[in-house]
Chimera marker file (.cmm) of the C-alpha trace (Angstrom):
<marker_set name="trace">
<marker id="1" x="76.082" y="59.388" z="105.988" r="1" g="1" b="0" radius="0.5"/>
<marker id="2" x="76.928" y="62.312" z="108.264" r="1" g="1" b="0" radius="0.5"/>
<marker id="3" x="80.384" y="63.109" z="109.570" r="1" g="1" b="0" radius="0.5"/>
<marker id="4" x="80.538" y="64.485" z="113.107" r="1" g="1" b="0" radius="0.5"/>
<marker id="5" x="83.759" y="66.151" z="114.275" r="1" g="1" b="0" radius="0.5"/>
<marker id="6" x="83.729" y="65.874" z="118.052" r="1" g="1" b="0" radius="0.5"/>
<marker id="7" x="86.807" y="68.075" z="118.348" r="1" g="1" b="0" radius="0.5"/>
<marker id="8" x="85.223" y="70.885" z="116.368" r="1" g="1" b="0" radius="0.5"/>
<marker id="9" x="84.009" y="73.945" z="118.182" r="1" g="1" b="0" radius="0.5"/>
<marker id="10" x="80.766" y="73.693" z="116.195" r="1" g="1" b="0" radius="0.5"/>
<marker id="11" x="77.882" y="72.245" z="118.205" r="1" g="1" b="0" radius="0.5"/>
<marker id="12" x="76.855" y="68.741" z="117.088" r="1" g="1" b="0" radius="0.5"/>
<marker id="13" x="73.273" y="69.800" z="116.259" r="1" g="1" b="0" radius="0.5"/>
<marker id="14" x="74.694" y="72.417" z="113.871" r="1" g="1" b="0" radius="0.5"/>
<marker id="15" x="76.929" y="69.784" z="112.278" r="1" g="1" b="0" radius="0.5"/>
<marker id="16" x="73.893" y="67.547" z="111.722" r="1" g="1" b="0" radius="0.5"/>
<marker id="17" x="71.910" y="70.512" z="110.344" r="1" g="1" b="0" radius="0.5"/>
<marker id="18" x="74.720" y="71.527" z="107.961" r="1" g="1" b="0" radius="0.5"/>
<marker id="19" x="75.380" y="67.912" z="107.011" r="1" g="1" b="0" radius="0.5"/>
<marker id="20" x="71.782" y="67.418" z="105.893" r="1" g="1" b="0" radius="0.5"/>
<marker id="21" x="71.928" y="70.691" z="103.934" r="1" g="1" b="0" radius="0.5"/>
<marker id="22" x="75.129" y="69.549" z="102.245" r="1" g="1" b="0" radius="0.5"/>
<marker id="23" x="73.672" y="66.134" z="101.334" r="1" g="1" b="0" radius="0.5"/>
<marker id="24" x="70.658" y="67.881" z="99.818" r="1" g="1" b="0" radius="0.5"/>
<marker id="25" x="72.815" y="70.393" z="97.940" r="1" g="1" b="0" radius="0.5"/>
<marker id="26" x="74.991" y="67.605" z="96.514" r="1" g="1" b="0" radius="0.5"/>
<marker id="27" x="71.970" y="65.609" z="95.386" r="1" g="1" b="0" radius="0.5"/>
<marker id="28" x="72.645" y="62.712" z="97.738" r="1" g="1" b="0" radius="0.5"/>
<marker id="29" x="69.222" y="63.481" z="99.157" r="1" g="1" b="0" radius="0.5"/>
<marker id="30" x="66.561" y="64.405" z="96.624" r="1" g="1" b="0" radius="0.5"/>
<marker id="31" x="63.263" y="66.202" z="97.179" r="1" g="1" b="0" radius="0.5"/>
<marker id="32" x="60.766" y="63.773" z="98.674" r="1" g="1" b="0" radius="0.5"/>
<marker id="33" x="63.419" y="61.401" z="100.001" r="1" g="1" b="0" radius="0.5"/>
<marker id="34" x="62.870" y="60.111" z="103.492" r="1" g="1" b="0" radius="0.5"/>
<marker id="35" x="65.570" y="61.034" z="106.003" r="1" g="1" b="0" radius="0.5"/>
<marker id="36" x="66.859" y="58.443" z="108.424" r="1" g="1" b="0" radius="0.5"/>
<marker id="37" x="65.028" y="58.433" z="111.727" r="1" g="1" b="0" radius="0.5"/>
<marker id="38" x="66.289" y="60.551" z="114.582" r="1" g="1" b="0" radius="0.5"/>
<marker id="39" x="67.256" y="57.388" z="116.459" r="1" g="1" b="0" radius="0.5"/>
<marker id="40" x="69.127" y="55.968" z="113.460" r="1" g="1" b="0" radius="0.5"/>
<marker id="41" x="71.148" y="59.145" z="112.958" r="1" g="1" b="0" radius="0.5"/>
<marker id="42" x="71.842" y="59.410" z="116.695" r="1" g="1" b="0" radius="0.5"/>
<marker id="43" x="72.991" y="55.784" z="116.844" r="1" g="1" b="0" radius="0.5"/>
<marker id="44" x="75.175" y="56.094" z="113.746" r="1" g="1" b="0" radius="0.5"/>
<marker id="45" x="76.750" y="59.339" z="114.939" r="1" g="1" b="0" radius="0.5"/>
<marker id="46" x="77.025" y="58.270" z="118.561" r="1" g="1" b="0" radius="0.5"/>
<marker id="47" x="75.093" y="61.268" z="119.842" r="1" g="1" b="0" radius="0.5"/>
<marker id="48" x="71.999" y="61.860" z="121.958" r="1" g="1" b="0" radius="0.5"/>
<marker id="49" x="68.735" y="61.604" z="120.003" r="1" g="1" b="0" radius="0.5"/>
<marker id="50" x="67.690" y="64.983" z="121.454" r="1" g="1" b="0" radius="0.5"/>
<marker id="51" x="70.653" y="66.545" z="119.626" r="1" g="1" b="0" radius="0.5"/>
<marker id="52" x="69.492" y="65.126" z="116.294" r="1" g="1" b="0" radius="0.5"/>
<marker id="53" x="65.888" y="66.089" z="117.055" r="1" g="1" b="0" radius="0.5"/>
<marker id="54" x="67.025" y="69.674" z="117.569" r="1" g="1" b="0" radius="0.5"/>
<marker id="55" x="68.726" y="69.690" z="114.148" r="1" g="1" b="0" radius="0.5"/>
<marker id="56" x="65.639" y="68.151" z="112.505" r="1" g="1" b="0" radius="0.5"/>
<marker id="57" x="63.401" y="70.747" z="114.175" r="1" g="1" b="0" radius="0.5"/>
<marker id="58" x="65.633" y="73.544" z="112.827" r="1" g="1" b="0" radius="0.5"/>
<marker id="59" x="65.553" y="72.006" z="109.343" r="1" g="1" b="0" radius="0.5"/>
<marker id="60" x="61.762" y="71.813" z="109.467" r="1" g="1" b="0" radius="0.5"/>
<marker id="61" x="61.533" y="75.397" z="110.750" r="1" g="1" b="0" radius="0.5"/>
<marker id="62" x="63.682" y="76.518" z="107.805" r="1" g="1" b="0" radius="0.5"/>
<marker id="63" x="61.559" y="74.597" z="105.287" r="1" g="1" b="0" radius="0.5"/>
<marker id="64" x="64.275" y="72.134" z="104.317" r="1" g="1" b="0" radius="0.5"/>
<marker id="65" x="62.394" y="69.070" z="105.572" r="1" g="1" b="0" radius="0.5"/>
<marker id="66" x="58.808" y="68.264" z="106.378" r="1" g="1" b="0" radius="0.5"/>
<marker id="67" x="57.634" y="65.790" z="108.974" r="1" g="1" b="0" radius="0.5"/>
<marker id="68" x="54.688" y="63.455" z="108.635" r="1" g="1" b="0" radius="0.5"/>
<marker id="69" x="53.523" y="62.109" z="112.001" r="1" g="1" b="0" radius="0.5"/>
<marker id="70" x="54.063" y="58.367" z="112.128" r="1" g="1" b="0" radius="0.5"/>
<marker id="71" x="55.849" y="58.339" z="108.773" r="1" g="1" b="0" radius="0.5"/>
<marker id="72" x="59.076" y="60.272" z="109.383" r="1" g="1" b="0" radius="0.5"/>
<marker id="73" x="60.868" y="63.263" z="107.924" r="1" g="1" b="0" radius="0.5"/>
<marker id="74" x="61.251" y="63.977" z="104.222" r="1" g="1" b="0" radius="0.5"/>
<marker id="75" x="63.311" y="66.440" z="102.210" r="1" g="1" b="0" radius="0.5"/>
<marker id="76" x="60.986" y="69.215" z="101.112" r="1" g="1" b="0" radius="0.5"/>
<marker id="77" x="60.025" y="69.435" z="97.453" r="1" g="1" b="0" radius="0.5"/>
<marker id="78" x="61.133" y="73.065" z="97.331" r="1" g="1" b="0" radius="0.5"/>
<marker id="79" x="63.448" y="74.709" z="99.812" r="1" g="1" b="0" radius="0.5"/>
<marker id="80" x="63.920" y="78.463" z="99.717" r="1" g="1" b="0" radius="0.5"/>
<marker id="81" x="66.942" y="78.060" z="102.007" r="1" g="1" b="0" radius="0.5"/>
<marker id="82" x="68.708" y="75.681" z="99.622" r="1" g="1" b="0" radius="0.5"/>
<marker id="83" x="67.847" y="77.896" z="96.655" r="1" g="1" b="0" radius="0.5"/>
<marker id="84" x="69.223" y="80.935" z="98.488" r="1" g="1" b="0" radius="0.5"/>
<marker id="85" x="72.424" y="79.085" z="99.415" r="1" g="1" b="0" radius="0.5"/>
<marker id="86" x="72.923" y="77.986" z="95.796" r="1" g="1" b="0" radius="0.5"/>
<marker id="87" x="72.425" y="81.540" z="94.502" r="1" g="1" b="0" radius="0.5"/>
<marker id="88" x="74.845" y="82.892" z="97.110" r="1" g="1" b="0" radius="0.5"/>
<marker id="89" x="77.420" y="80.234" z="96.261" r="1" g="1" b="0" radius="0.5"/>
<marker id="90" x="77.246" y="81.100" z="92.568" r="1" g="1" b="0" radius="0.5"/>
<marker id="91" x="77.573" y="84.792" z="93.328" r="1" g="1" b="0" radius="0.5"/>
<marker id="92" x="80.626" y="84.065" z="95.507" r="1" g="1" b="0" radius="0.5"/>
<marker id="93" x="82.115" y="82.010" z="92.680" r="1" g="1" b="0" radius="0.5"/>
<marker id="94" x="81.526" y="84.850" z="90.204" r="1" g="1" b="0" radius="0.5"/>
<marker id="95" x="83.184" y="87.292" z="92.597" r="1" g="1" b="0" radius="0.5"/>
<marker id="96" x="86.180" y="84.973" z="93.115" r="1" g="1" b="0" radius="0.5"/>
<marker id="97" x="86.638" y="84.476" z="89.366" r="1" g="1" b="0" radius="0.5"/>
<marker id="98" x="86.387" y="88.220" z="88.756" r="1" g="1" b="0" radius="0.5"/>
<marker id="99" x="89.016" y="88.899" z="91.443" r="1" g="1" b="0" radius="0.5"/>
<marker id="100" x="91.299" y="86.206" z="89.989" r="1" g="1" b="0" radius="0.5"/>
<marker id="101" x="91.021" y="87.702" z="86.510" r="1" g="1" b="0" radius="0.5"/>
<marker id="102" x="91.698" y="91.188" z="87.865" r="1" g="1" b="0" radius="0.5"/>
<marker id="103" x="94.753" y="89.808" z="89.692" r="1" g="1" b="0" radius="0.5"/>
<marker id="104" x="96.098" y="88.484" z="86.403" r="1" g="1" b="0" radius="0.5"/>
<marker id="105" x="95.385" y="84.798" z="86.877" r="1" g="1" b="0" radius="0.5"/>
<marker id="106" x="95.108" y="83.093" z="83.497" r="1" g="1" b="0" radius="0.5"/>
<marker id="107" x="91.770" y="81.588" z="82.430" r="1" g="1" b="0" radius="0.5"/>
<marker id="108" x="93.406" y="78.170" z="82.077" r="1" g="1" b="0" radius="0.5"/>
<marker id="109" x="94.672" y="78.339" z="85.689" r="1" g="1" b="0" radius="0.5"/>
<marker id="110" x="91.230" y="79.356" z="86.979" r="1" g="1" b="0" radius="0.5"/>
<marker id="111" x="89.577" y="76.465" z="85.142" r="1" g="1" b="0" radius="0.5"/>
<marker id="112" x="92.294" y="74.058" z="86.284" r="1" g="1" b="0" radius="0.5"/>
<marker id="113" x="91.789" y="75.112" z="89.894" r="1" g="1" b="0" radius="0.5"/>
<marker id="114" x="88.016" y="74.749" z="89.720" r="1" g="1" b="0" radius="0.5"/>
<marker id="115" x="88.340" y="71.316" z="88.067" r="1" g="1" b="0" radius="0.5"/>
<marker id="116" x="90.809" y="70.156" z="90.711" r="1" g="1" b="0" radius="0.5"/>
<marker id="117" x="88.455" y="71.281" z="93.455" r="1" g="1" b="0" radius="0.5"/>
<marker id="118" x="85.586" y="69.412" z="91.871" r="1" g="1" b="0" radius="0.5"/>
<marker id="119" x="87.571" y="66.241" z="91.181" r="1" g="1" b="0" radius="0.5"/>
<marker id="120" x="89.334" y="65.946" z="94.497" r="1" g="1" b="0" radius="0.5"/>
<marker id="121" x="86.940" y="67.785" z="96.761" r="1" g="1" b="0" radius="0.5"/>
<marker id="122" x="90.033" y="69.804" z="97.666" r="1" g="1" b="0" radius="0.5"/>
<marker id="123" x="88.950" y="73.305" z="98.507" r="1" g="1" b="0" radius="0.5"/>
<marker id="124" x="92.200" y="74.330" z="100.112" r="1" g="1" b="0" radius="0.5"/>
<marker id="125" x="94.048" y="77.298" z="98.738" r="1" g="1" b="0" radius="0.5"/>
<marker id="126" x="96.929" y="76.453" z="96.406" r="1" g="1" b="0" radius="0.5"/>
<marker id="127" x="100.375" y="77.752" z="97.205" r="1" g="1" b="0" radius="0.5"/>
<marker id="128" x="101.451" y="81.148" z="95.881" r="1" g="1" b="0" radius="0.5"/>
<marker id="129" x="104.074" y="79.491" z="93.639" r="1" g="1" b="0" radius="0.5"/>
<marker id="130" x="101.563" y="77.642" z="91.386" r="1" g="1" b="0" radius="0.5"/>
<link id1="1" id2="2" r="1" g="1" b="0" radius="0.2"/>
<link id1="2" id2="3" r="1" g="1" b="0" radius="0.2"/>
<link id1="3" id2="4" r="1" g="1" b="0" radius="0.2"/>
<link id1="4" id2="5" r="1" g="1" b="0" radius="0.2"/>
<link id1="5" id2="6" r="1" g="1" b="0" radius="0.2"/>
<link id1="6" id2="7" r="1" g="1" b="0" radius="0.2"/>
<link id1="7" id2="8" r="1" g="1" b="0" radius="0.2"/>
<link id1="8" id2="9" r="1" g="1" b="0" radius="0.2"/>
<link id1="9" id2="10" r="1" g="1" b="0" radius="0.2"/>
<link id1="10" id2="11" r="1" g="1" b="0" radius="0.2"/>
<link id1="11" id2="12" r="1" g="1" b="0" radius="0.2"/>
<link id1="12" id2="13" r="1" g="1" b="0" radius="0.2"/>
<link id1="13" id2="14" r="1" g="1" b="0" radius="0.2"/>
<link id1="14" id2="15" r="1" g="1" b="0" radius="0.2"/>
<link id1="15" id2="16" r="1" g="1" b="0" radius="0.2"/>
<link id1="16" id2="17" r="1" g="1" b="0" radius="0.2"/>
<link id1="17" id2="18" r="1" g="1" b="0" radius="0.2"/>
<link id1="18" id2="19" r="1" g="1" b="0" radius="0.2"/>
<link id1="19" id2="20" r="1" g="1" b="0" radius="0.2"/>
<link id1="20" id2="21" r="1" g="1" b="0" radius="0.2"/>
<link id1="21" id2="22" r="1" g="1" b="0" radius="0.2"/>
<link id1="22" id2="23" r="1" g="1" b="0" radius="0.2"/>
<link id1="23" id2="24" r="1" g="1" b="0" radius="0.2"/>
<link id1="24" id2="25" r="1" g="1" b="0" radius="0.2"/>
<link id1="25" id2="26" r="1" g="1" b="0" radius="0.2"/>
<link id1="26" id2="27" r="1" g="1" b="0" radius="0.2"/>
<link id1="27" id2="28" r="1" g="1" b="0" radius="0.2"/>
<link id1="28" id2="29" r="1" g="1" b="0" radius="0.2"/>
<link id1="29" id2="30" r="1" g="1" b="0" radius="0.2"/>
<link id1="30" id2="31" r="1" g="1" b="0" radius="0.2"/>
<link id1="31" id2="32" r="1" g="1" b="0" radius="0.2"/>
<link id1="32" id2="33" r="1" g="1" b="0" radius="0.2"/>
<link id1="33" id2="34" r="1" g="1" b="0" radius="0.2"/>
<link id1="34" id2="35" r="1" g="1" b="0" radius="0.2"/>
<link id1="35" id2="36" r="1" g="1" b="0" radius="0.2"/>
<link id1="36" id2="37" r="1" g="1" b="0" radius="0.2"/>
<link id1="37" id2="38" r="1" g="1" b="0" radius="0.2"/>
<link id1="38" id2="39" r="1" g="1" b="0" radius="0.2"/>
<link id1="39" id2="40" r="1" g="1" b="0" radius="0.2"/>
<link id1="40" id2="41" r="1" g="1" b="0" radius="0.2"/>
<link id1="41" id2="42" r="1" g="1" b="0" radius="0.2"/>
<link id1="42" id2="43" r="1" g="1" b="0" radius="0.2"/>
<link id1="43" id2="44" r="1" g="1" b="0" radius="0.2"/>
<link id1="44" id2="45" r="1" g="1" b="0" radius="0.2"/>
<link id1="45" id2="46" r="1" g="1" b="0" radius="0.2"/>
<link id1="46" id2="47" r="1" g="1" b="0" radius="0.2"/>
<link id1="47" id2="48" r="1" g="1" b="0" radius="0.2"/>
<link id1="48" id2="49" r="1" g="1" b="0" radius="0.2"/>
<link id1="49" id2="50" r="1" g="1" b="0" radius="0.2"/>
<link id1="50" id2="51" r="1" g="1" b="0" radius="0.2"/>
<link id1="51" id2="52" r="1" g="1" b="0" radius="0.2"/>
<link id1="52" id2="53" r="1" g="1" b="0" radius="0.2"/>
<link id1="53" id2="54" r="1" g="1" b="0" radius="0.2"/>
<link id1="54" id2="55" r="1" g="1" b="0" radius="0.2"/>
<link id1="55" id2="56" r="1" g="1" b="0" radius="0.2"/>
<link id1="56" id2="57" r="1" g="1" b="0" radius="0.2"/>
<link id1="57" id2="58" r="1" g="1" b="0" radius="0.2"/>
<link id1="58" id2="59" r="1" g="1" b="0" radius="0.2"/>
<link id1="59" id2="60" r="1" g="1" b="0" radius="0.2"/>
<link id1="60" id2="61" r="1" g="1" b="0" radius="0.2"/>
<link id1="61" id2="62" r="1" g="1" b="0" radius="0.2"/>
<link id1="62" id2="63" r="1" g="1" b="0" radius="0.2"/>
<link id1="63" id2="64" r="1" g="1" b="0" radius="0.2"/>
<link id1="64" id2="65" r="1" g="1" b="0" radius="0.2"/>
<link id1="65" id2="66" r="1" g="1" b="0" radius="0.2"/>
<link id1="66" id2="67" r="1" g="1" b="0" radius="0.2"/>
<link id1="67" id2="68" r="1" g="1" b="0" radius="0.2"/>
<link id1="68" id2="69" r="1" g="1" b="0" radius="0.2"/>
<link id1="69" id2="70" r="1" g="1" b="0" radius="0.2"/>
<link id1="70" id2="71" r="1" g="1" b="0" radius="0.2"/>
<link id1="71" id2="72" r="1" g="1" b="0" radius="0.2"/>
<link id1="72" id2="73" r="1" g="1" b="0" radius="0.2"/>
<link id1="73" id2="74" r="1" g="1" b="0" radius="0.2"/>
<link id1="74" id2="75" r="1" g="1" b="0" radius="0.2"/>
<link id1="75" id2="76" r="1" g="1" b="0" radius="0.2"/>
<link id1="76" id2="77" r="1" g="1" b="0" radius="0.2"/>
<link id1="77" id2="78" r="1" g="1" b="0" radius="0.2"/>
<link id1="78" id2="79" r="1" g="1" b="0" radius="0.2"/>
<link id1="79" id2="80" r="1" g="1" b="0" radius="0.2"/>
<link id1="80" id2="81" r="1" g="1" b="0" radius="0.2"/>
<link id1="81" id2="82" r="1" g="1" b="0" radius="0.2"/>
<link id1="82" id2="83" r="1" g="1" b="0" radius="0.2"/>
<link id1="83" id2="84" r="1" g="1" b="0" radius="0.2"/>
<link id1="84" id2="85" r="1" g="1" b="0" radius="0.2"/>
<link id1="85" id2="86" r="1" g="1" b="0" radius="0.2"/>
<link id1="86" id2="87" r="1" g="1" b="0" radius="0.2"/>
<link id1="87" id2="88" r="1" g="1" b="0" radius="0.2"/>
<link id1="88" id2="89" r="1" g="1" b="0" radius="0.2"/>
<link id1="89" id2="90" r="1" g="1" b="0" radius="0.2"/>
<link id1="90" id2="91" r="1" g="1" b="0" radius="0.2"/>
<link id1="91" id2="92" r="1" g="1" b="0" radius="0.2"/>
<link id1="92" id2="93" r="1" g="1" b="0" radius="0.2"/>
<link id1="93" id2="94" r="1" g="1" b="0" radius="0.2"/>
<link id1="94" id2="95" r="1" g="1" b="0" radius="0.2"/>
<link id1="95" id2="96" r="1" g="1" b="0" radius="0.2"/>
<link id1="96" id2="97" r="1" g="1" b="0" radius="0.2"/>
<link id1="97" id2="98" r="1" g="1" b="0" radius="0.2"/>
<link id1="98" id2="99" r="1" g="1" b="0" radius="0.2"/>
<link id1="99" id2="100" r="1" g="1" b="0" radius="0.2"/>
<link id1="100" id2="101" r="1" g="1" b="0" radius="0.2"/>
<link id1="101" id2="102" r="1" g="1" b="0" radius="0.2"/>
<link id1="102" id2="103" r="1" g="1" b="0" radius="0.2"/>
<link id1="103" id2="104" r="1" g="1" b="0" radius="0.2"/>
<link id1="104" id2="105" r="1" g="1" b="0" radius="0.2"/>
<link id1="105" id2="106" r="1" g="1" b="0" radius="0.2"/>
<link id1="106" id2="107" r="1" g="1" b="0" radius="0.2"/>
<link id1="107" id2="108" r="1" g="1" b="0" radius="0.2"/>
<link id1="108" id2="109" r="1" g="1" b="0" radius="0.2"/>
<link id1="109" id2="110" r="1" g="1" b="0" radius="0.2"/>
<link id1="110" id2="111" r="1" g="1" b="0" radius="0.2"/>
<link id1="111" id2="112" r="1" g="1" b="0" radius="0.2"/>
<link id1="112" id2="113" r="1" g="1" b="0" radius="0.2"/>
<link id1="113" id2="114" r="1" g="1" b="0" radius="0.2"/>
<link id1="114" id2="115" r="1" g="1" b="0" radius="0.2"/>
<link id1="115" id2="116" r="1" g="1" b="0" radius="0.2"/>
<link id1="116" id2="117" r="1" g="1" b="0" radius="0.2"/>
<link id1="117" id2="118" r="1" g="1" b="0" radius="0.2"/>
<link id1="118" id2="119" r="1" g="1" b="0" radius="0.2"/>
<link id1="119" id2="120" r="1" g="1" b="0" radius="0.2"/>
<link id1="120" id2="121" r="1" g="1" b="0" radius="0.2"/>
<link id1="121" id2="122" r="1" g="1" b="0" radius="0.2"/>
<link id1="122" id2="123" r="1" g="1" b="0" radius="0.2"/>
<link id1="123" id2="124" r="1" g="1" b="0" radius="0.2"/>
<link id1="124" id2="125" r="1" g="1" b="0" radius="0.2"/>
<link id1="125" id2="126" r="1" g="1" b="0" radius="0.2"/>
<link id1="126" id2="127" r="1" g="1" b="0" radius="0.2"/>
<link id1="127" id2="128" r="1" g="1" b="0" radius="0.2"/>
<link id1="128" id2="129" r="1" g="1" b="0" radius="0.2"/>
<link id1="129" id2="130" r="1" g="1" b="0" radius="0.2"/>
</marker_set>
């Protein structure tokens, strides 16, 4: 479910936090869905449960999840943080498209690049020769 990069300079609790946000943004987790327990995530990721608990506490603080004592943690029905991130992502996309158009990139090339990114999950920059 979550990918942890132990060689990354990003703390593991931040990777768990961002991983849950990404799963929610992609629709893998839907509002109201129960998250795996702290122990389950810690066991799967091979990390200390306190690390996962810290990420869950941050997610709850930010309104992304809600906890029900004795029942577990659930993705919040509405998350202002996720809504804000989506709006920011769309604004960044608009800016990037505008800059590409102003740089003379053809509409077909912009659409092709976006489609390739979506199909392959490849968000790396293409070479200058394309």
